[in-house]
C-alpha positions, -999 to +999 in steps of 0.1 A: +053-166-155+069-163-122+036-162-104+012-186-089-026-187-085-018-179-046-001-140-062-035-131-078-055-104-062-091-119-046-121-112-063-127-078-053-093-067-073-080-043-045-043-039-052-037-039-010-050-076-007-020-089-029+003-102-002-003-072+016+015-052-013+001-020-025+033+003-026+061-001-047+085-030-050+120-023-060+148-041-071+175-022-067+216-026-081+213-057-103+247-061-118+249-074-154+274-075-180+262-076-218+271-100-244+287-077-266+313-056-254+297-019-262+302-012-226+320-029-194+292-034-171+258-021-158+234-020-128+198-021-130+171-007-108+132-023-115+104-011-096+069-019-102+035-013-087+012-043-084-018-047-098-030-082-095+006-102-095+036-098-076+066-111-092+096-133-078+132-123-080+142-146-105+116-137-132+129-100-134+168-114-133+155-135-162+142-104-181+174-083-173+195-113-187+173-121-219+174-086-228+216-079-219+225-103-244+207-088-270+230-063-293+215-031-282+223+004-272+215+012-235+184+034-244+171+005-263+178-020-234+160+002-210+129+004-229+133-036-236+133-043-199+104-018-192+081-033-218+091-069-206+081-064-168+049-045-179+039-074-205+049-099-181+034-090-147+007-061-161+017-034-131+000-006-124+034+013-134+069+002-141+103+021-139+136+009-151+169+028-148+200+014-162+234+029-151+266+019-174+302+029-174+311+042-206+347+053-204+350+080-180+316+083-174+285+069-158+252+070-182+221+067-167+188+061-189+154+054-176+120+046-185+087+054-167+053+031-176+020+035-163+014+050-125+052+063-130+047+081-158+016+100-145+025+103-106+053+130-100+053+117-063+058+080-075+088+090-099+104+112-069+101+081-047+116+060-073+146+083-078+152+088-043+155+052-032+180+042-062+209+060-043+198+067-007+217+088+012+228+076+048 
């Protein structure tokens, strides 16, 4: 889904061989509006470390859209998006952060899987890229 034969690693299986991408891929600031009016709007940030597949942006946007349409709490939405990216791409790690405006506050939830859960430097890099300072 969202990948083709050219996006598969060569027989040696080295992640660096995937289109030259062996580091984090980050889609930052993806706006969404949930179908149920639990919250006004939100922003999703998705990062993953490719293993054998890289994704086109539309695949990740479809994952967000499909899950945002479900009647769900923000925390569950965050988990669902992370698990869907993990199932679809089978990366070495996935990180998802969801920011939602709730009345007078911005609430951020996150989910880390694989390399993002076990590697503190990778988590730190993800968080630092979410809101870079000028």
